[in-house]
N, C-alpha and C positions, 0 to 999 in steps of 0.2 A: 299336389295331386291334380291331374288334368280334369277339366270339366267336360261334360258331354258336348260333342261338336268339335273339340280340339283333336289333335293327333293322338293316336292310341296311347293310353296311359300305361299299357303293359310293356311298351317298347322301351329299349334302353336309351335314355336321354339324360343330358346333364342335369336338367331340372329335377327329374325323378330321383337320380342318385344323390342329389344334394340333400334330400330328406334324410339320408343316412349319415350326414356329416356330424351328428351329435355324439362324437366320441373323442375323448382326449387321452385319458390314462386309465379310466376304470368305468365300468358300465353295468347295465342291468335292465330290468323292466319292472316298473311299479306304477300304480295309478297316481296321477298327479292331482294335487289339491286344486279345486276349482275356486275361482273368485266368488265371493258371496253373491255378486250381482249377475253371475253368468246365467243366461237363459237355459231352460230345459232343452236337451238335444232334440232336434226334429226327427220325425220318423221318415224312412225312405220314401213312403208314399206321398209325403208332403213336399218332397223336393224333386223326385224323378217321375217322369211320365210312363204310363203303360207298364207298370210293374205287376207281375202276376205271381212272383215268388219273392220272398224276402221283403215284402212291402212293409212289414211291421218292425223291421230291425232299425236301429239308429242310422240316419242317413250317412254318417261318416264311416260306416262299415261297408258301404257298397263298393267303393273303389278298391280297398284292400281285398274284398271278396273276389272281385273281378281279376285282380292280380293273381290271386291264388288259383283261379280257374285257368288263366292264361299259362301260368307256370306248370300246372299239372298236365295240360294238354300240349304244351309246346307251341302255342299259337299266339297271335296278337288280337287286338280288339276287333279288327275288321273281318276276322273269321266269322263272327256272329253279327256284328253291328254294321249298319250303313254309316259311312263316314259323314259327319255333320248332321245326322238324324238318328241318334242312338235309340230313340223310342220306336222306330219303325220295325215291323216284323217281316220285312221283305226276304230275309235269308232263312232258309230251312234250318241252318245250324243253330239259330237263336231259339227256334221252337223246340228243337231237340235238346238244347241245353236246359231249358225249363223243365222238360220231362226228366232229365238226368238229375237235376237238383232235387226235384220232388221225390224221385226214387231213392236218392242218397239219404235225404232227411227221414223218409219213411223207414228205411233199413235201420238207421240209428235209433229212431223212436221205438220201433217194435222189438229190437234186439239188444240195445245198449242203454235203455232208459233215457234216451235223448242225448246222451253224450256223443260228441263228435269223434267216432272211432273209424267208421268207413267214410272215406272222402273220395273226391275226384281222382286224387293221385293214387289211391289204392289199386285202381285198375289201369289207369292211363300211363303212369310212370313217365311223364314227360312226352308222351306220344299221342297223336290225335286218335289213333286206333288203340282201344284197350288191349292189354296183354292178357290173353285167356289161355294160352298154351305154354307149357314149360319150354324153356329155351335149352337147346342142346349146346353145351360148351364146346368150343373148338379144340381145347386141349384138356387133358386130364387134370382134374383139380389136385393141387399138392396136398399131402396129408396134413391134417391139423396137428400143430405142435402139442405135445402132452401138457395137460393142465396140472399145475403144481397142486399138491395136496394142501387142503385147508387154506385155499387162496383167500377166501373171505376173511379168515382170521388174521391174515398177514397184511391186510389193508391198513394204512395209517388212518388216524382219526381226522375228521374235518377240522377239529380244533388245532391239531398239530400242523396241518397243511396251511391253514389260515395264518397261524403264528409264524410259520416259516416264510410265507409270502410277505407279511408285514416286516419281518426282519430283513428279508432280501431287498426290500425297497429302501431300507434305512432305519427302520424302527418306528414305533408309535410316536414317540416324542418328535422326531424329525418330520414325520408326515403331518402331524397335527399343527406344526408350526407354519406350514404352508398356508398362507392366507389368499394368495392369488397366483395365477400362472398366465403368462402371455407367450404364445407360440407363433412364430412366423415360419412359413415353409411353402411346399408345393403340393398340389393335388394332381395326380396323374390318372387319366382315364381315357380309354380308347386311343392310346398312343399320343395323347397331348397332355401338356402340363400347364397348370395355372397357379398363380400365387394364392395363398390362403393365410388368413390371420385368425387366430383363436384366442379368446379372452375368457378366463374362468376366475370366479371369485367365490370363496367359501361363504356359506356352506353349499349353496346349490344354484349358482348363477353361471351361465355359460353362453357364449355367442361365437359362431364361426362365420367368417365372411370370405367366400370364394370369389375371386376377382376374374370373372369370365369375360369373353369377348363382348357379349351382349350386355354386360352389367354385373352387378353383385347378386349372388345368391346367398341368402342369410338363413341360418338355423339358430334359434335362440331359445334359452330357457331362463325365465326370470323368477325363480323361486316360487313362492306361493301364488304368484300371478299366472303361472303356467308358461307354456311355450308359444312361439310364433314363428312364421316362415315368411321370407321375402324373396320375390323373384323379379327379374327385370321387367319393367313395364306394367307391373301389377301392384296394387296396394298390399301391404303386409296383412296377413290373416292369422288368426289364432290357430294353434295346432288342434287337431281332432283329439278325441279321447285316446285313440290307438297310438297316435304320434306322441302324445304326452307320456304314455306308458314307458316308452323307451328313453325319452329325453330327460326324465327326472334324475335317474341314476347316472346317466351320462354326465350330468352336471355336478355330481357329488365329487368334490375335490379330495375328499378323504374316504374314498370308496373302500379301500383296503381295511381301514380301522373301523368302518361302519358296517362291515359285512354281517356281523353277528346280530346287529339290530335291524338289518334289512330283511333277512330271511328267517322264517320261523323254524326251519329244519334243514339239515344238510344230510345228503346221502353220498357216501364215497363209493365209486365204482372202480373196477380194475383199470390199470393204466392203458392208454391208447397212444397211437402214434399221431403226432402233429408235425407234419413234415418229416424231418429226420430226428425229431426229439421224442422221448418217452415222457408222457404227461399223465398225472393222476387226474381223474375226472371227478368233480364234485358237483352234485346237483343241488342248487339252491331252491328250496320249496317254499311256496306261500299259498295260502288258501285261495281257491278260485282263480288262480293265475297259472299259466304254463310254467314249467321249471326253467331255470336259467342254468346252462351248462358251463362250468368253469374248469379250464384245463391248466393245471399248475405243472410247470417243468419239474421233472423228477430231480434233476441235478441242482438247478439254481433256486427252485421254489417260486420263480416269477410266474405271473399269469401270462400265458402265451396265446390263449384262444378263449373266446367267450361266444356262446351261441344263445340267442334269445329268440322268442317267438311272439308274433302278433296274432292273437286269436281272432278269427273271422267266423261267421256262421257256418262256413263250409269246411274250415280247416285252419291250420296254423301256417303263417308266412314266416320263414326263418330269416334271421340276420346273423351272419357270422363275422366276428372281428378277430383278426390275428395281429398280435403285438410282437414287435421285434426291435432290435437296435436300442436296447436299454442303455442309457447313459446317466451319469451323475449330474444333477442340477440342484445346487444349494443343499447338498447332503442327502438328496432323495433320488432314487432311480426313477427315470421317466422313459417310457417307450417313445423313441424318436420316429418310429415308423409303425403305421398300422394300416391294415387292409380291410375294407368293409365289403362284404359280398352278400348278395341276395340272388334268388333264381334269375332275376332280370339283368344282373351284371355286377361289376365290382369296380372299386377304385382304391388307390393307395395315397396316403398322406405321408410325406416325409418332412419332418421338422428340420429346419436349418438352425434355428435359435430358440432356446427356451429360457425365459426369465421368470424367476420366482419372487413373490412378495413385492411386486411393483404396484403403485397406485392404479386402481381401476375404478372409475366412477360408476355407481349403481345405475345412473341414467343410460349407460351404454347398452344395458340389457332390456330396456323398456321398448315395447312395440310402438312404432311411430303412429301418430293419429292418422285416420283416413284422410285422403285429399279432399278439399272442398268440392262440392258438386259443381258441375258445369252450369252455366247460366240456363241452358235449356232444360236441365234436370231439376231446377229449383221449383218448388210448388208455388203457385200464384197466391 
């Protein structure tokens, strides 16, 4: 995530999209366990200057919240902020944004018991100007297809869909025998491709290394120690709570067979189109967390789309992952291609080679120590 004073963190950049690289074969969203020695998270007011709204939320929620605003209005950071001086109030749009946030929070507090129901996107819909007038369609809307009777009763059970998914991958025994996975391939974004290496180790360790022109961009999850990120020219840093939420299940090498232990409840919805495929939609529910949307191909039973959300004080930031090109690897089906998309952009990873059950040292997933301080930074 970009810091104040750097180029707009809402813009589409390779570094920003690298934060979404934590996906190999199965994914989700769950709170990551924190190391016992981890310090209490700082409040936003302790990290940022001149905050008048959201000053009491955790500091690591500020950038995801700003990304949500940018996506909702279709703008970038410099619409409200002065480049290099984010704390200044020189732009009228920033003053207006504060009023809009206060209005939105008050609406939800007074009408929805404080739940985030009305958001920036409710009115703006990706446009700077809020949409307040119904839109006249250019063409007559086609008639709705007749709804089949007793549709709800014809839905398959979540247990059956999960069982079909596990079987489509190769079966529980084959999945649980996979102790590690090494993938080499290419990441394509904005018309350019870069080599990428991904290492995963059961039960919950994973690291992806994208070899960019400027250096390596790393996304890692090290089991109970949590996740960390590395960018060229910067020391590695631990993931924020929001980043850890998505990375933990991304690192679950046995995601399919762990599904029933991961979610407290499942709800099956009518089939939807994913590209040209019909897919059953299953909502994975957990207390106090947004649902995870799982789309299982009606014909094959394979997971072809997953949508998860990062909760911010103003709304949810969605992440969509589409899976394709399933192939056999040591008796287990693996998606050789997946596309990760957010409101800020998308990229695709295509695997060239997948190796199962090869030795991977635990040290590979550990966050490197910070560099030694420069002589002028040492205390006397």
